[in-house]
N, C-alpha and C positions, 0 to 999 in steps of 0.2 A: 342421594344422587348415585346413579349407576357408576359414573366415572370414578367415584371415591373408592368403591370396592375393587374396581378394576385396577386403580393405582396401587392399592395395598397388595393385590396379588402379584404385582410385578416387582415389589420391593425385594432387594436381596443385597448381599455383600458385593463388593467390587470383584473379589476373587470368583464368586459364583457367577457373576454377570459376564465375565470375560471368558468363561469356559466355552462359549459359543464360537469363539475364534478357532479356526482350523488351519492346518498347513495349506499354503498356497492361496489363502484368502487375500483380499485387498481391504485394508482397513483405513478409513478416513478419520482424521482427527481435526476437530473444531479448532481453528487457528487463532493466532493473535492472543490477546489477553483472556480470551474465552476458553483457552485450552483446559481440557478436563484432566488436570494432573492425576486425580485419584484413580481415574480409569487407565491412563497411560502407565502409571506405576504397576497396576495390576496386569496390564498387557505385557510389560517387560518381565515381570515375575514369571510369566508362562513360557518364556523363551526356551528353556530346555525341552519342552514338549511340542515346539513348533518348528517347522521348516518353511523357508520360502515365503513368509508373509511380507506383502508389500504394504508399506505405510505411506499414505499420500496425505499431504497437506500443504498449505501456504506457509507464511511465516509464523512460527510459534514462539512463545516467549518463556516456556518452562522446560521441563524434563524432555531430553531427547536421547536418552541412554540407548535406545534401539539402534543408534548409528555407531556405537562403540565397536572397536575392532573384534572383541570377543563375540559380538552379536552376528557376525557374518555367518551366513547359511541359515540363520533363524529369522532375521528381519532384513529388509533392504528398503531403504527410503527413497521415494520418488518426490522431489521437491518442485512445486509449482512456482515457488519464490524461495530463494536460499537465504536463510537467516544465519546469524553468528553462531547458533548452537548446532548447525549441520554443515557449515561452510567447508570445514576441514575434510569431512567425510566425502562430500561431493568431489572435491579437488584431488582427493587421494583414490577416487574410483570406488569407494565403498558405498556410495549413494549416487542416485541419478538426479539430473536436472532436466525439466521439461520447459523450454522457452515457450511462452504462450501469453497472449493478452489476457488480462484479468477478466475482461468481459466475456471470453470465450470458454473459460474453464468448465462452467456448468453444462455447456453443450457436450462436452466429453462425457459427462455423467449421464446425461439424458439420451444421447444417441446410442449408448452402449460401447462407445469406444473405450471407455474407462470405467467399467461396471464396478460398483462398490458392494462388497459383501457385509461389512459391519461399519456403521458410523458411530464414533464416540463423541458425544456432545456434552455441553454444560448449559443448564437452563435454570430459570427461576422456578420457585414452587408454583404449582397450578393456582390459577384464580378460581373464583366460585363456579366458573363454567368448565373447568378442566383444562384451560389452555395455559401452557408454560411459555415464558418469553425466552428467546435466544439471547437476550441481554445485551452485552457489549459486542456482539458479532452475529449478524445475519449472514453477511458476506456470501460464501458459496455453500454454506451449511444447510440452509433450508432446503435447497435443491438436492444436496447430497442425502438428506434424510428422506426425501420423496422417492429416490430410486434405490436406497440401500435395502438389502435383504433383512437386516437386523439393525435397529437403532437402540443404542445403549445410552441412557442419559444420567449424568451426574446432576442431581437436583440439589442446588445450592442456595440457601436462604440469604446469602450475601450477594447473589447475582441480581443486579437491577432489572426492573421490568421495563423494557423499552417498547415502544409502540410503532405501529406501521404494519408491514408485512413480516411481522417478527414473532409469530407464534406457531407452536406445535401442540396438538391436543394429546392428552395422555393416551388416548386410544391408538395413537401412531407410534408410540414409544413401546419397545418390546421388553426392555429391561431397565429398572430404576435403582440408582444408588443414591441414597441421601447422605450428604456429608456437608457440614458447614465449615467452610474455610475461605479466607480472603481471596478475592479475584486477583489474578496476576496484574501487576502494575508495571508501567514503564515510566521511570522518573524523567522529569524534564531536563533537557540538556541546558546548561548555562549559556546564555547569549553572549558571544565574544564581540570585540569591536569588529572583526572581519564579518561576522554574521550581520552585525548591524549596518555595516556599509553596503553589503549586498541587499539586505532588506529595505534600506532606504531607497535604492534605485528601483527595486521591483514595486515598492508601494507607490511610487510616483506614477506608475502606469495604470494604477487602479482608480477608477472613476466612482463617484457616488452612485449607488443603485446597482453596483456590479455584483455578480454571484461568483463566488470563489471555490476553487478546489486547491487544497493545500496538503502537504504531507506532515511528517512529524520531524522534529529536530531544530537545530539552532537557526537555520535559515528561515523555515516557515514561521517559527516563533518570532523571529526578528521582523519579518514582513508584517505580521499581525500587530506588532507593537507600534508600527508607524501608521496604523489605520485608525487610531483613536479619534482623529478629527473627521473621519469620513462619515457618510450618512446612508442609511437604508441598504446596507450590504446584506447579501444572502449567502448561503452555503448549499452547494451541491457537490459532495465530494465522497470519494470511496471511503474516506476515513477522516476523523479529526481528533484533536486532543485538547488538553486543558485550556489552551490559549482562546479557543473558540467560545468556551463558556464565559470567559472573562469579557469578551467583546459583547456577548449577549447581555451580560449584567449591566454593561455600560451603555447599552442601547444602540451601539454602533451596528451590530448584526441583528436585524429584526425580520429579514426576508420579505418585507411587505412590498417591495418592487420587483419580486421575482416574476417572471412570465410563466414559469412552470412550478407548480406547488406553492403558490404565493403564501406567505405566512408560515412556512415550514422549512425547517433544516433537513435536508435529505442526505443520508449517508448509509454505507454498508456496514461499517464497524467503527469501533473506538480503540485507540491506543492511548493510554493515559494513566491517570492515578485515580484514587478513590474519590477525590474531589469531583472530577467530571463524571464519574460513574454515579455518584449521588445526585448530580445536577440533572442527568437525563432520566433518572428513575421516575417513571409514570408521568413524564413531562410531555404535554401534547405538542409542544413546539418542535420536538424532534420525531422524525420518522425514519425508521430503518427498513431498507429493502434489500433484496438479493442483488449481488454485484452485477449479474447479467442485465438488470435494469439500470442500476445506478451508473454503471460504466459504458452503457451503450452510447456510442458517439452521437447517434441520431436522437437520443433522449437528451443527452447533455446540451446539444445544440439548440434545443428549444429554450433554454435559458439565455435571454438576451444579456449582452455585456458579460459573457462567461469568461472568466480569467482562470486559466490553469497554470499553476506554478510547480514545476518538477525539476528534479536535480539531475546531475550527470557526473560522470567520472572524467570524460574527455569530450571535447568538441573540436573537430578539425577545421581547417580554414575554409572548407566548402559548406560547413554547417551540419555535417554528420554527427550524431550524438551516440556516444557509447555510454551506457548506463548500468549494464548487468554484469560486466566483466572488466577485469584488469588484465589486459592481453588475453592469454589463453585461460587464465585463472577466473573461474565463476565467482562472482562477488554477491549478487543479489538475484534480480529477476527483471523481466520486462514490466511486470505489475501493470498498474493502470496508466502509465505515462502516455502511451500512444492513443489510448481511449480518449483521454482528456485533452491531449494536444489536438487531435483531430476534431473533437467535439467543440472545443473552443473556437477552432478555426472556421467552423461552419456556423458559429453563433453570430447574430447580428451585433456588431460592435465588440466581438470577442477577441481575447488576447491570449494566445499560447506562449508561455514563457519557460525558458530553461534557465535555471539560476544555479551557479556554481562559484566556488572560489577560484581565483585565477591560477593558483599554484597548489601543489601537494607536497608532502614530505617536508614540512617546515620551510617551504619556499624553494626547495631544491629543484622541482621540475614544474613545468608549465602544464596546466590543464587545457589551454588553448593550444592545439598541437598542429604541426604541419601535416601530419598524417597520424591516424590512430594506430596504437601499438599493435604489432602483429598478433592476430587472433582475437582482438578486441571485437565484440559484437556491436553492430549498428542497431540500436533500439529504435531511434527515431531518425527517419531519413531526412536528408537536407531539404527535401521538398516540403516537409511538414513544419520545419522550424520557422518561427516568426520572429520572436525576440530571444536574445541571449543576454543574461545579466551576470556580471562579476562585481567585485568591490570597485572596479575602475570605470563602470558605467554600463550603458545598454547598447547593444548592437542590434539594429532592425534589419533582418535579412529577408523577409518576404518580398518576393518579386524582384529581388536584387540578383545581379549576375555575379559571376565567380570573382571577378576583379572587385566589385563593390563589397562582396562578402568578406574577401581577404582583408580589405582596408578596415571595414567595420570591426572584424574580430581582433585584428592586431592592436586596434586602438583600446580595447578592453582587456588585452592581455597584460600580464605584469610587464612593467618597462624593461626588466632585465632580460626579457626573452624576445623583445619585439625585433631586434636586429636579425636574429636567427630566423624568425618567421618571415620577415621580409626577404631575406636572402633565399629562402626556399621558394617563395612566391615569384621571385624574379627567375629563378632556375626553371620553374614550371611554365614560365611566360604568362603567368596570371596577372603580373604587375609590370609595368615598364620600369626600367632602371632608375628613371628620374623621380619616381614616387618615393616619398618620404613620409613616415609616420612619427610624430613626436615620441621620444623615448623617456621624456620627463613628465611627470604628472603635476599640473599646476596646483 
């Protein structure tokens, strides 16, 4: 086969492969658990010979040494979503943050607004036809490869072969580095009593036959744990993790009643452990697609009974949601929250949900607030919010006026902060002085 000889001609060491990167280039890195660490390490090793290289990616789970103080002048990171490995650099001004809806990132690549010189990716070994799979992350990477001047691939025999729009042919890869190493994992967060209380309220909103979008962490896992008695659930989500595989095995998630892609779980990427990586390997139940498709609100809305559950840092008394910053300090990113909140809102029988603990800092501060902290970014507008869930219950905000929103949100705030929230609402003339909200929880 012609592709085999072509593949062999492109084989080289990581050091050789990365010598194509030049000063002033823009380098894209495959995000999430698919980060090609062997290529990133080789890129960082080239720092002394490079100036002003822009490194672009979403959340990555591995090595990000290009943001170290000593790398200034050599590399500068532009984060489309800020993870823990780059957060300090962003807030110290040594890296940049671009607020953008996840569904619109690929448009930047395709339009030339953010051209890519070199794409660093990780893929499975080629099949008999010469196609490599993007494995645990199609996300924005397939599109990045289509527009990049040079594509460098870490071919890893430990990367699962996922199906869907998840393939790149050997002919479209310019340089290949073979290296067998475990795919990066994210260990599950232990579900706490707090998470369970929030999860129980959110799960009560989910009907049989619903299609779900969930993130990763204690609250999403808790929600899923309360769905074991539900029937015929589906998944259409930018990502999923280990808990979804468990519900598939139990028969709870089968996607049979989905109105778009029936019988299929649709996602852009995975964040999880080897258990779920093995589960999706060559599994036709799962289809992976680029984020510009998965996160398109008009695509999402074609799933009837679409339920989107997303988190927040703060929600103010009018329903504004801050989710990417703590005051002026950037914490994460817009991600897919607005994509899915709007998609679910337009779905027949859909339910957009914001779920968060009522307090932060071990109960010292309320996350249901009179006003957002100065500098806090509004990710989801008050017009987009339908349901807000805390451990104290569910606030239904859609179609409600400011007075009704205040009442509903104060009722799901921690009782210790309700009087202060009421006092603010009185001062703003949003509530009449005679209004009272119970401060004790039955």
